[in-house]
N, C-alpha and C positions, 0 to 999 in steps of 0.2 A: 503493499500499501504506500501510496506517495504522501509525504507529508504535507501538500498542497490541501489535499483533500482532508486531514485530521485539523489542520487550520482551519478550513473552511466551517468544518461542523462545530468547531468551538467557537467561532464567529459568530454561528447563526444561532447557538444555543447561549451565548452570552447578551445578543440583542434580542433575543424571543425573550427570554426571562428579568432582564432590567434589573437584576438584583444588586441591592447596594451593600448588603452584607457579604464577609468573606465566603469563599467559596474554596472548595476541596474537589482538586481533580486527581481521580485514581487512574493509571495506566500501568501495562505491564513496562519493560525495558526495552522496546522496540526500538531500533533507530529511530522511526518518525518521530518518537517521544522524547529523544534526547537532544533532537536537534536544535539548534539555534534558533532558528525560524518558531518553532512549535514554545520552546522556553519563553521568546517574545512574545507569542499570542497569550499565555497563562501567565505571564507576569501579573503581580498582584492576586493570586490564587495561589494556594496552599498546594504544592504538587507532591501528591502520594504516589510511590512508585510500589510493586511489586516485591517480595523479598528476592533475593536472587537465588535460582533455582528451586522455587518453592511454587510451584502451580498452582496448588489448591486456594492460595489468594484468588484467583481468580474465576473458581469455579463454580459459583453463579451466573457468572454472564456468559461463560464459556458453554454454559449447559444452554442459555437464554438464544445463543447463537445457532447452537445446534438444532434447535427447538422452530426458532422461526425460518432457517432454512429449510428443513425435513417436512414443516408443515404449511410454510406458507410461499417462500420465495422461490422453491425448486418449481412448482406450478406454473410460472411465467417464464417469458424469454424477454430478460430485461433489455431494454434497449437504452437507457439514459441515465443518468443522475437523477433526475426529475421525479421519473417512473419509480426508479427504487426507492428514492425518499417518500413517496407517494405510498407505496406497499408497504414500507415499513413502518409508516404512522398509521395506516390504516388498521394493519396487523396489533399493533399496540393499543391504540385507541380502543377499536371496536371488539376486540378479542380479549388480548394479553391481560389488559389492566380491570377486564370486566367481566371475564368468563372464568378463566383460568385461574385456578387455586394456585396460591404463592407459597409455595414447600419451603422453602425457608423461612418465611415467617411463620409459618403454623410449625414448623420443627421447634421456633425460636421460643413461640409460646410454650409449647408443650415440656420442654426443658424448665422453661421458670416454674409449672405449675408441678414439675415432676419433684422437684428440693424446696 
């Protein structure tokens, strides 16, 4: 993935949210996330990295990526960035956030009540 796409995504999120509070952005240690261009884009944010050689930090988001590809994106022939953005938005807003039970939240609640 090229750094320009990552930077564009962060800029879109910053503009859409218009948050004044301090922000935390979490990423792995991929080359696009340690580049000077990305660091400039996230200046003013707290940048959190995954631990080196510790893939479990990203288990929830990796699971989400596998799910959205398997259940939704693989059904389409994606022609451009805008179509991909619309498809991801549609999946998250009309299915993932409203219908799909969030296993990580459920497990956290279960753990809290077990002790």
